[in-house]
KETORPA-624444 format. One record per residue (C-alpha): x, y, z. Coordinates in steps of 0.2 Angstrom, whole numbers, padded with zeros to 4 digits, always signed. Last residue first. Example, Ala and Ser with C-alpha at 12.3 -4.5 7.8 and 13.67 -1.06 7.14 Angstrom:
BEGIN
+0068-0005+0036+0062-0022+0039
// end
This chain:
BEGIN
-0027-0085-0072-0013-0080-0083-0017-0062-0087-0026-0057-0071-0014-0067-0060+0001-0058-0068-0008-0041-0065-0012-0046-0047+0006-0052-0044+0014-0036-0051+0002-0025-0040+0007-0036-0025+0026-0032-0029+0022-0014-0031+0015-0013-0014+0013+0006-0009+0008+0011+0009-0007+0023+0008-0006+0040+0017-0021+0051+0012-0026+0069+0012-0044+0073+0007-0047+0090+0000-0061+0101+0006-0056+0098+0024-0072+0098+0035-0065+0085+0048-0046+0086+0047-0037+0075+0034-0027+0061+0040-0036+0047+0030-0024+0033+0034-0017+0017+0027-0003+0012+0039+0016+0015+0036+0019+0028+0049+0006+0038+0059+0006+0055+0067-0005+0062+0053-0021+0057+0063-0015+0068+0078-0010+0082+0066-0027+0083+0058-0023+0091+0041-0034+0104+0033-0033+0107+0014-0046+0120+0008-0037+0123-0009-0031+0140-0001-0024+0130+0014-0013+0122+0001+0005+0128+0006+0005+0118+0023+0003+0102+0014+0022+0100+0010+0027+0104+0028+0013+0092+0036+0018+0077+0024+0037+0080+0028+0034+0080+0046+0023+0065+0046+0038+0056+0038+0035+0037+0036+0023+0034+0022+0029+0048+0010+0047+0045+0015+0048+0027+0010+0034+0026-0003+0017+0034-0002+0007+0050+0000-0010+0054-0008-0018+0071-0011-0037+0069-0013-0052+0077-0022-0042+0089-0033-0046+0104-0043-0045+0109-0062-0034+0094-0065-0020+0104-0073-0022+0117-0059-0021+0105-0045-0006+0097-0055+0003+0114-0054+0001+0115-0035+0006+0098-0032+0022+0100-0043+0027+0116-0034+0023+0109-0017+0035+0094-0020+0048+0106-0026+0047+0116-0010+0047+0100+0001+0064+0095-0007+0071+0112-0006+0067+0113+0013+0074+0096+0016+0090+0101+0007+0091+0117+0016+0089+0109+0033+0104+0097+0029+0114+0112+0023+0110+0121+0039+0116+0107+0051+0109+0113+0068+0107+0096+0077+0089+0095+0071+0095+0097+0053+0107+0082+0055+0094+0071+0062+0082+0076+0048+0095+0073+0035+0100+0056+0042+0082+0051+0041+0081+0058+0023+0094+0046+0017+0104+0054+0003+0117+0059+0015+0128+0073+0023+0134+0085+0009+0118+0093+0011+0115+0099-0007+0124+0084-0015+0115+0072-0004+0098+0081-0006+0100+0079-0025+0117+0077-0034+0131+0065-0034+0123+0049-0042+0111+0055-0055+0118+0072-0060+0136+0068-0058+0135+0051-0066+0126+0059-0081+0140+0072-0081+0154+0059-0082+0145+0049-0095+0143+0064-0106+0161+0069-0104+0167+0079-0089+0180+0093-0089+0172+0101-0073+0170+0118-0081+0167+0112-0098+0155+0098-0094+0147+0110-0081+0142+0123-0094+0136+0110-0107+0124+0103-0094+0119+0119-0085+0111+0125-0101+0097+0112-0098+0091+0123-0083+0087+0110-0070+0073+0098-0065+0078+0083-0054+0096+0083-0047+0096+0065-0043+0105+0058-0027+0091+0057-0015+0078+0066-0025+0075+0084-0031+0058+0082-0040+0056+0081-0059+0068+0073-0072+0081+0060-0068+0069+0045-0069+0072+0045-0088+0062+0052-0103+0052+0061-0090+0048+0060-0071+0035+0073-0065+0019+0065-0071+0004+0071-0081-0014+0066-0087-0013+0049-0078-0030+0039-0080-0040+0033-0065-0054+0046-0067-0041+0060-0067-0023+0056-0061-0009+0069-0059+0007+0060-0055+0021+0064-0043+0039+0056-0043+0052+0052-0031+0068+0041-0030+0075+0041-0013+0057+0041-0007+0041+0051-0011+0028+0043-0022+0016+0057-0022-0001+0054-0030-0012+0069-0035-0030+0062-0037-0046+0068-0046-0059+0055-0043-0075+0049-0051-0068+0036-0062-0059+0028-0046-0077+0024-0040-0079+0030-0022-0077+0022-0004-0063+0034+0000-0052+0020+0006-0057+0010-0009-0053+0024-0021-0037+0027-0013-0032+0009-0015-0034+0009-0033-0024+0025-0035-0011+0018-0023-0008+0003-0034-0008+0013-0051+0005+0026-0044+0016+0011-0037+0016+0002-0054+0019+0018-0063+0035+0022-0053+0041+0030-0070+0036+0043-0082+0037+0042-0101+0040+0060-0106+0046+0061-0124+0061+0057-0135+0056+0043-0146+0071+0046-0158+0064+0049-0175+0047+0055-0171+0050+0063-0154+0066+0072-0159+0057+0076-0176+0045+0087-0166+0059+0099-0164+0061+0101-0145+0049+0108-0133+0045+0091-0125+0030+0081-0129+0023+0071-0114+0009+0082-0107+0003+0091-0123+0003+0074-0131-0010+0067-0119-0005+0055-0104-0013+0038-0105+0004+0030-0106+0008+0034-0088+0002+0017-0082+0014+0008-0093+0030+0016-0089+0035+0005-0074+0031-0010-0084+0024-0027-0079+0030-0041-0089+0021-0058-0087+0028-0075-0088+0020-0092-0091+0029-0107-0084+0034-0119-0099+0052-0120-0093+0056-0114-0076+0075-0113-0074+0078-0108-0093+0063-0096-0095+0067-0089-0077+0084-0085-0083+0078-0077-0099+0066-0066-0089+0079-0061-0076+0092-0057-0090+0079-0046-0098+0076-0036-0082+0095-0035-0080+0096-0027-0098+0081-0015-0095+0088-0006-0080+0105+0003-0084+0102+0006-0102+0084+0012-0100+0080+0022-0116+0093+0014-0126+0087-0003-0120+0069+0000-0126+0072-0010-0142+0076-0025-0131+0059-0024-0122+0051-0024-0140+0060-0039-0145+0055-0048-0129+0037-0044-0132+0038-0051-0149+0046-0067-0143+0033-0069-0129+0029-0062-0112+0011-0060-0107+0008-0042-0105+0005-0028-0092-0003-0012-0099+0001+0003-0110+0015-0005-0119+0024-0001-0135+0026+0018-0131+0042+0014-0122+0041-0002-0111+0054+0004-0098+0057-0003-0080+0052-0021-0082+0046-0029-0066+0043-0047-0069+0028-0058-0064+0031-0077-0064+0017-0090-0066+0011-0107-0059+0024-0110-0046+0018-0126-0038+0028-0135-0051+0044-0130-0041+0040-0143-0028+0035-0144-0009+0032-0126-0006+0038-0114+0008+0056-0118+0010+0067-0115+0025+0070-0133+0031+0065-0145+0017+0071-0133+0003+0057-0130-0010+0059-0111-0010+0078-0112-0007+0080-0122-0023+0069-0110-0033+0080-0095-0027+0096-0104-0031+0090-0108-0048+0085-0089-0050+0103-0084-0044+0111-0097-0055+0102-0090-0070+0106-0072-0065+0125-0074-0066+0141-0079-0056+0133-0083-0039+0146-0091-0028+0137-0094-0012+0133-0087+0005+0115-0091+0012+0108-0079+0024+0091-0084+0032+0079-0071+0038+0068-0075+0053+0051-0081+0051+0036-0071+0046+0034-0080+0029+0050-0088+0024+0064-0075+0023+0078-0077+0012+0095-0067+0010+0104-0075-0004+0123-0071-0005+0137-0065-0015+0153-0060-0006+0163-0058-0022+0154-0052-0037+0144-0059-0052+0128-0057-0042+0131-0046-0027+0114-0048-0019+0100-0061-0020+0086-0054-0010+0071-0062-0002+0053-0065+0000+0042-0080+0006+0024-0085+0007+0017-0068+0005-0002-0070+0006-0013-0063-0008-0028-0073+0000-0029-0086-0014-0015-0077-0023-0002-0087-0014+0013-0075-0017+0031-0078-0018+0042-0063-0017+0059-0059-0026+0073-0047-0027+0088-0050-0038+0104-0041-0038+0119-0037-0048+0112-0027-0063+0095-0027-0055+0081-0040-0057+0064-0038-0049+0055-0055-0048+0037-0059-0043+0034-0078-0041+0015-0082-0042+0006-0096-0033-0012-0099-0038
// end
């Protein structure tokens, strides 16, 4: 079975084509600057070199059509005809309370995704555009929605209800939803395999650390708490997002900076985080380089980030009443031994011991805990696209 995985942004479209027989990636690519000047498709067939194809790409329907045409192209394509694509899996950011698992897309599902636009105004509309475009370009091909929020729907009320009047939840669906669920689900399953244990027998803390970052407490394969909230703004300090702050800061800054709600939302989402603290960059590699050269604000930004991760891991160890393994994934979690070591340095009281030599690795599934460590420490590369393809195969196959 060949499955196309699609992840639509407002002006971009990422894709991967999988042959699910061996879960091989036949091709992947990115359509960027949709609706803007300088649009192009960057396509990589298998392990071959990337091919850049400039074009006028005014909307997502044209982008999807261009992707399909490229996949069947005589020179850079990987399939002979579009009929070989048997299903399409879509990343959908917000499924609200409606979806606790991936689903086959039909009119009822589309109505529910549309109702979640208020909760994810920047993400759900382009996700919807991608689904509609595939329906037109690949008529009759079954499609599956895989939600960032779904894996977190096992949280109990005590974890997801905010300290607001209960009517805010009943009438406006204000609650903690959590995000990066597809990634947390994938590494949870992989952690069980790496430890050679049943996921039902494990207490895990999974740390998705990148420009966007979140942590989840997982007991027996089910999420009991997670750091992101109603939106991806809550929780850890991130690349450009502020994470947890005193809510009173919001009206205070609106007055001081003369900002409206949209202006302050942009301030907290796009100008804050480690970029706002350091004044250097939202890229942790740039911060590490600047810190090594003596930039104190860059060093402070890194310290604040690690401190916030430590606080969440510590609180989740308490929520779980112990932990079997702490899992690191995503760009920073997979590629920064220094960050992993710094974060874990606070957990000797739990019996965490890191093998520095084993920890000196990037992007490779590794148990880097020292012999005798009471808590396993794992690096597991995430693969959200493969998780989407697996869910799609399970529903369609």
